[in-house]
C-alpha positions as CSV (number, residue, x, y, z in Angstrom):
1,M,85.3,96.6,97.0
2,L,87.6,99.0,98.6
3,A,89.3,99.7,95.3
4,H,86.2,101.5,94.1
5,L,86.3,103.8,97.2
6,L,89.9,104.8,96.3
7,T,89.1,105.6,92.7
8,G,85.6,106.9,93.0
9,T,84.4,104.2,90.6
10,A,81.6,102.7,92.7
11,G,78.7,102.0,90.6
12,R,80.5,102.0,87.2
13,D,81.2,99.1,85.0
14,C,84.8,98.6,85.6
15,K,86.7,95.7,87.1
16,P,89.2,97.1,89.7
17,A,91.4,94.1,89.9
18,D,91.4,92.2,86.7
19,D,95.1,91.3,87.1
20,W,95.5,88.2,89.3
21,R,98.7,89.8,90.8
22,V,96.8,92.8,92.0
23,R,93.9,90.6,93.4
24,A,96.6,88.5,95.2
25,V,98.2,91.8,96.6
26,I,94.7,93.1,97.8
27,E,94.0,89.6,99.6
28,M,97.3,89.9,101.2
29,L,96.7,93.6,102.4
30,E,93.2,92.5,103.6
31,Q,94.4,89.5,105.4
32,N,97.5,91.2,106.9
33,Y,96.5,94.9,107.5
34,Q,97.5,94.8,111.1
35,R,101.1,94.3,110.5
36,R,103.9,96.0,108.6
37,L,103.7,95.2,104.8
38,P,106.6,96.4,102.9
39,V,105.8,96.9,99.2
40,G,108.9,94.9,98.3
41,E,107.4,92.1,100.1
42,L,104.2,92.3,98.4
43,A,106.0,92.6,95.1
44,S,108.1,89.5,95.7
45,A,105.0,87.5,96.6
46,V,103.6,88.1,93.2
47,N,106.9,88.0,91.3
48,L,107.1,91.6,90.2
49,S,109.5,94.6,90.8
50,V,108.3,97.2,93.3
51,S,107.9,99.7,90.6
52,R,106.0,97.2,88.3
53,L,103.6,96.4,91.1
54,D,103.0,100.0,92.0
55,S,102.2,100.6,88.3
56,L,99.9,97.8,87.9
57,F,98.2,98.5,91.3
58,R,97.7,102.2,90.3
59,Q,96.2,101.1,87.0
60,W,93.6,98.8,88.6
61,T,92.8,100.8,91.8
62,G,94.0,104.4,91.1
63,S,96.2,104.4,94.1
64,P,99.4,102.7,95.3
65,P,99.3,99.8,97.5
66,S,100.3,101.9,100.6
67,A,97.1,104.2,100.1
68,Y,95.0,101.1,99.8
69,L,96.6,99.7,103.1
70,K,96.0,103.1,105.0
71,L,92.3,103.3,103.8
72,L,91.8,99.7,104.7
73,R,93.2,100.3,108.3
74,L,91.3,103.4,108.8
75,Q,88.0,101.6,107.8
76,R,88.7,98.8,110.1
77,G,89.5,101.3,112.9
78,K,86.2,103.0,112.2
79,A,84.4,99.8,112.4
80,L,86.0,99.1,115.8
81,L,85.1,102.5,117.0
82,E,81.6,101.8,116.3
83,T,81.3,98.2,117.6
84,T,83.7,98.1,120.7
85,F,84.6,100.0,123.7
86,R,88.4,99.6,123.1
87,S,90.4,102.7,123.7
88,I,91.8,104.7,120.6
89,K,95.2,103.5,121.4
90,E,94.1,99.8,121.4
91,I,92.2,100.3,118.1
92,A,95.2,102.1,116.6
93,A,97.3,99.1,117.4
94,C,94.8,96.5,116.4
95,V,94.6,97.9,112.9
96,G,98.5,98.4,112.4
97,F,99.3,101.9,113.6
98,N,102.4,102.0,115.8
99,D,101.4,105.5,117.0
100,A,98.0,106.4,118.1
101,G,98.5,110.0,117.2
102,R,99.2,109.1,113.5
103,F,96.0,107.1,113.6
104,V,94.0,110.2,115.1
105,K,95.5,112.5,112.6
106,Q,94.9,110.3,109.5
107,F,91.4,109.3,110.8
108,K,90.5,113.0,111.1
109,T,91.9,113.7,107.6
110,R,89.7,111.0,106.1
111,Y,86.5,111.3,108.0
112,G,86.6,115.0,109.1
113,Q,86.6,114.4,112.8
114,P,88.8,112.6,115.3
115,P,88.1,109.2,116.2
116,G,86.6,110.0,119.8
117,R,84.2,112.4,118.4
118,W,83.2,110.0,115.6
119,R,82.4,107.3,118.2
120,R,80.4,109.7,120.3
121,T,78.4,110.9,117.3
122,F,77.8,107.4,116.0
123,R,76.7,106.2,119.4
124,A,74.3,109.3,119.8
125,A,72.8,108.5,116.4
126,A,72.4,104.9,117.2
127,E,70.6,105.8,120.4
128,T,68.3,108.3,119.0
129,P,64.8,106.9,118.2
130,E,63.5,107.2,114.6
131,L,60.5,109.2,114.1
132,S,57.8,107.6,112.0
C-alpha cells in the first residue's frame, strides 16, 4: 500500500489505515487523484475538521493527505512514462498537475532524474537482453 512507502513501514506489522475515515480518504485520493482535492473537501466527506483529518492521516500514514496525493500522482506519472508514448506535458495533466514544469521538478526530486531521462533509462533497460 502507498502508505507504507510514505512511512517506510513496508514489511513491518503495522496497519497504516485502521481508521475507516483514513481508509475512506485514501480511497477518495486514489479514485480522484487527477483532479484538485482540497483537504477541506476530504475532511467534510468523512465528517472531520481539516486539522483532525490531518492529525489522523499523519497518525496512520506518517504524512499529510497532500503528501500522499503528491506521491500517488508521481507514481501514476511514472507508470505512464513506462507504458505509454504520451508527452511529459500530457502525462502531467493526466495525473493532476496543472503545470508540467512542476511535475518535472517534483518527479526529479522524488526519483533522482527528470521524467524524460527516466523514460529513456527504463526503455533502454527493457530492451537490453538478459545474460544467462
